[in-house]
C-alpha positions in Angstrom: -1.7 59.2 174.8 -4.9 59.6 172.7 -6.2 63.1 172.7 -9.8 63.5 171.4 -10.9 67.0 170.6 -14.4 67.2 171.8 -14.9 70.9 172.4 -15.7 72.6 169.1 -14.5 75.9 170.5 -11.0 74.6 170.9 -8.7 75.2 167.9 -5.7 73.1 167.3 -2.2 74.4 166.5 -0.6 71.0 167.4 0.2 69.9 163.9 -0.4 70.3 160.2 -2.4 67.1 159.6 -5.4 67.6 161.9 -7.6 68.3 158.9 -8.4 65.6 156.3 -7.5 66.6 152.7 -8.0 69.4 150.2 -11.4 69.2 148.4 -9.7 68.8 145.0 -8.2 65.5 146.2 -11.5 64.3 147.6 -13.3 65.1 144.4 -10.7 63.3 142.3 -10.8 60.2 144.5 -14.6 60.2 144.3 -14.6 60.8 140.5 -12.2 57.9 139.8 -13.6 55.6 142.5 -15.2 53.0 140.4 -12.6 53.0 137.6 -10.7 49.7 137.3 -6.9 50.3 137.5 -3.8 48.2 137.8 -2.4 47.8 141.3 0.9 48.5 143.1 1.6 51.8 141.4 1.0 50.7 137.8 -2.2 52.7 137.5 -2.5 55.6 135.1 -2.7 58.2 137.9 0.5 57.1 139.6 2.2 57.2 136.1 0.8 60.7 135.5 1.9 61.9 139.0 5.4 60.5 138.3 5.6 62.3 134.9 4.5 65.6 136.4 6.9 65.3 139.3 9.8 64.6 136.9 8.9 67.8 135.0 8.8 69.8 138.2 12.1 68.4 139.4 13.5 68.9 135.8 15.0 65.5 135.7 13.6 62.6 133.7 16.2 60.1 135.1 15.0 60.1 138.8 13.1 57.2 140.2 10.0 58.1 142.1 8.1 55.8 144.6 5.0 56.6 146.6 4.6 55.4 150.2 2.0 56.1 152.9 4.0 58.0 155.5 7.2 59.7 156.6 8.4 57.2 159.2 7.8 54.5 156.6 9.8 56.4 154.1 12.7 57.0 156.5 12.8 53.4 157.7 12.7 51.9 154.2 15.3 54.3 152.6 17.8 54.0 155.5 17.5 50.3 156.1 17.6 49.5 152.4 20.6 51.6 151.4 22.9 50.8 154.4 24.8 47.7 155.0 24.3 46.1 158.5 27.5 47.7 159.9 26.8 51.2 158.5 25.2 54.1 160.4 23.4 57.3 159.7 24.4 60.8 161.0 21.5 63.0 162.3 20.9 66.1 164.4 19.7 65.3 167.9 16.4 66.9 167.0 16.0 64.7 163.9 12.8 62.9 163.4 14.5 59.5 163.1 16.1 60.1 166.5 13.1 61.5 168.5 9.8 60.6 166.9 10.0 57.2 165.3 10.0 54.8 168.2 13.4 53.5 167.4 12.4 52.4 163.8 15.9 52.9 162.5 17.6 51.1 165.3 15.1 48.3 165.0 16.4 47.6 161.5 19.9 47.3 163.0 21.4 50.7 162.2 22.9 53.0 164.7 22.1 56.7 164.6 25.2 59.0 165.2 23.7 61.9 167.0 25.0 65.5 166.6 24.1 68.3 169.1 22.8 71.3 167.2 21.0 74.5 168.2 19.1 75.1 165.0 18.5 71.5 163.9 20.8 71.8 160.9 23.9 69.8 160.2 27.2 71.2 158.9 30.3 69.7 157.2 32.1 70.3 160.5 29.6 68.1 162.3 30.0 65.4 159.7 33.8 65.6 160.0 33.7 65.1 163.8 31.6 61.9 163.5 33.7 60.5 160.7 37.0 61.1 162.4 35.7 59.5 165.7 34.9 56.2 163.9 38.2 54.8 163.0 38.1 51.0 162.5 36.0 47.8 162.3 35.3 47.9 166.0 32.9 50.7 165.4 30.0 51.3 163.0 30.9 53.0 159.7 29.0 56.3 159.1 27.6 56.1 155.6 24.6 58.3 155.4 23.7 61.9 156.5 20.1 62.5 157.4 18.7 66.0 157.2 15.2 67.5 157.3 14.0 70.6 155.4 12.3 72.2 157.1 13.9 70.8 160.3 12.0 69.5 163.4 12.4 73.0 164.9 11.2 75.0 161.9 14.5 76.1 160.5 15.2 76.0 156.7 18.4 75.1 154.8 19.9 77.7 152.5 21.4 76.9 149.1 24.9 77.6 150.5 24.4 75.3 153.5 23.0 72.4 151.3 25.8 72.8 148.8 28.4 72.6 151.5 26.8 69.5 152.9 26.5 67.9 149.5 30.2 68.5 148.7 31.2 67.1 152.2 29.1 64.0 151.6 30.5 63.4 148.1 34.1 63.9 149.4 33.6 61.4 152.2 31.6 58.9 150.2 28.4 59.5 152.2 24.8 59.2 151.1 22.9 62.5 151.6 19.2 61.9 152.4 16.6 64.7 153.0 13.4 64.1 154.9 10.9 66.3 153.1 7.8 65.9 155.4 7.5 69.7 155.4 9.4 70.4 152.2 6.6 72.4 150.8 6.8 74.8 153.7 10.6 75.1 153.4 10.4 75.8 149.7 7.8 78.6 150.3 9.7 80.1 153.2 10.5 83.8 152.9 14.1 82.8 153.7 14.3 80.1 151.1 16.6 80.3 148.0 16.3 76.6 147.0 14.0 74.9 144.5 13.1 71.3 143.9 15.5 71.0 140.9 18.3 72.5 143.0 17.7 70.1 145.9 17.4 67.1 143.6 20.9 67.8 142.2 22.5 68.1 145.6 21.0 65.1 147.5 21.1 61.4 146.7 17.6 60.7 147.9 14.8 62.8 149.3 11.0 62.7 149.7 8.3 65.2 149.0 5.8 65.2 151.9 2.1 65.1 151.1 0.6 64.1 154.5 1.5 67.5 156.1 0.7 69.6 153.0 -2.9 68.8 152.0 -2.8 65.1 151.1 -4.9 62.6 152.8 -1.7 60.6 153.2 1.4 59.9 151.2 5.0 60.8 150.5 7.0 60.7 147.2 10.5 59.2 147.5 12.8 60.6 144.9 16.1 58.7 144.1 18.7 60.6 142.2 21.8 58.5 142.6 21.7 55.7 140.0 23.7 53.4 142.4 20.8 53.4 144.8 17.9 52.7 142.5 18.3 48.9 142.0 15.7 46.6 143.6 14.0 49.4 145.5 10.5 48.1 144.7 11.6 44.8 146.4 12.4 46.8 149.5 9.0 48.5 149.4 7.2 45.2 149.1 9.2 43.5 151.8 8.5 46.4 154.2 4.8 46.4 153.5 4.8 49.7 151.6 3.9 48.6 148.1 0.1 49.3 148.2 -2.2 47.2 146.1 -4.4 50.4 145.7 -1.4 52.6 144.8 -3.8 54.7 142.8 -4.8 56.4 146.1 -1.3 57.9 146.4 -0.9 58.6 142.7 -4.2 60.5 142.4 -3.3 62.7 145.3 0.2 63.7 144.0 -1.2 64.3 140.6 -3.8 66.7 142.0 -1.2 68.4 144.2 1.2 69.1 141.4 -0.8 69.5 138.2 -1.7 73.1 138.9 0.9 74.0 141.7 -1.7 73.3 144.4 1.1 71.9 146.5 2.9 75.2 146.7 -0.3 77.3 147.1 -1.2 75.2 150.2 2.3 75.5 151.7 2.3 79.2 151.1 -0.9 79.6 153.0 0.5 77.6 155.9 3.5 79.9 156.0 1.5 83.1 155.7 -0.5 82.0 158.8 2.7 81.2 160.7 4.2 84.5 159.7 1.2 86.4 160.9 1.1 84.5 164.2 4.9 84.9 164.8 4.9 88.5 163.8 2.2 89.5 166.2 3.6 87.4 169.0 7.0 89.1 168.4 5.4 92.6 168.5 4.2 91.8 172.0 7.8 91.4 173.1 8.1 87.7 173.3 11.2 85.8 172.1 11.5 82.6 170.1 13.4 79.4 170.5 14.4 79.4 166.8 13.8 81.9 164.0 10.3 81.9 162.4 11.1 80.5 159.0 8.4 78.0 158.2 5.0 76.8 159.4 6.3 75.8 162.8 7.1 78.5 165.3 8.3 78.2 168.9 7.5 81.3 171.0 8.8 81.5 174.6 5.9 82.4 176.9 5.4 82.7 180.6 3.9 79.6 182.0 1.0 81.7 183.3 0.2 82.8 179.8 0.4 79.2 178.5 -2.0 78.1 181.2 -4.5 80.7 180.2 -4.3 80.0 176.5 -4.6 76.2 176.9 -8.4 76.0 177.4 -9.0 77.5 173.9 -6.0 76.3 171.9 -4.2 73.0 171.5 -0.4 73.1 171.2 2.7 71.3 172.5 4.8 72.6 175.3 8.1 72.0 173.5 10.6 72.6 176.3 11.2 74.3 179.6 13.3 77.4 179.5 13.4 78.2 183.2 11.1 78.0 186.2 8.7 80.6 184.8 8.9 80.3 181.0 8.5 77.5 178.4 8.7 77.3 174.6 5.6 76.1 172.9 5.2 74.8 169.3 2.5 76.4 167.1 2.0 74.7 163.8 -0.2 76.2 161.0 -1.5 74.1 158.1 -2.7 74.4 154.5 -6.2 74.7 156.0 -5.6 77.0 159.1 -8.3 79.5 159.4 -7.1 83.1 159.6 -9.8 83.9 162.1 -8.3 81.3 164.4 -4.9 83.0 164.1 -6.6 86.4 164.8 -8.4 84.8 167.8 -5.1 83.5 169.3 -3.4 86.9 168.8 -6.3 88.8 170.4 -6.5 86.4 173.3 -2.8 86.9 173.9 -3.2 90.7 173.8 -6.0 90.4 176.3 -3.6 88.7 178.7 
């Protein structure tokens, strides 16, 4: 359903991509607009972006490819790295299971779903799936898909990711991390991971730009040498190799040359922390811990109804006949006065 925000007095907490892009990126795009550059990612800005990302990741051997969006990244990575009879393991809340219109299944790969409360997978979850797929009459689990932060705002710890990494290596599985909101995860107050640490523990991941200040774009990072071959062919075949690849390169260069990426994610988290903290002080509970820029307060339906005329948000799930969990998402551009307004309006109720 198309929702058009016509009332300027309505403020959206629906997602972290309602705004366009950071001014630094707009200025860089305008400044370089009439330059002639090679296409398909061979422009100087994509090369500069790749160089700076390799330095941030602290690994010159990784392969980096820019694509336009998260669903595109997930579809290409999973369909390209799995054989036709191989499947991917994911939490039931995983983006590939819930929000991608069956993109993975459309490429011929089954998703092995795991029920979780916090959106995170564990070695025990992986073991159950592997042991239940015993022969050639079933698909063969070959990849583990995780998100950091998860679809319900939780964040992986270093210990949790290490354990998953060891489990995947032991069982010959590819570990793939969806990083649509990786900036928020890395800037979480509960985080003890870094880009270099993540890169050493997963086979493939992507750094999300769309939800952290970019106009569009994600950076796929391939660590495992066995998975690098012919990846540009897969990009081209799936329509992801952009002739004007400079548009993506310029954005990632601007995001990482002066740590703007982390500054923007930190702001989004600070706004979510303030929002969650004040909602908690009013005695309300949360569906999941407030660890990133997505928070899920459980509110009386009467309160939700009274807040809805002024604020946009998703009703995430029904808790009981009188209460529901809503999702509030803050962004790199969320105005603090909007957060204060939401808090004051709640207090007024």
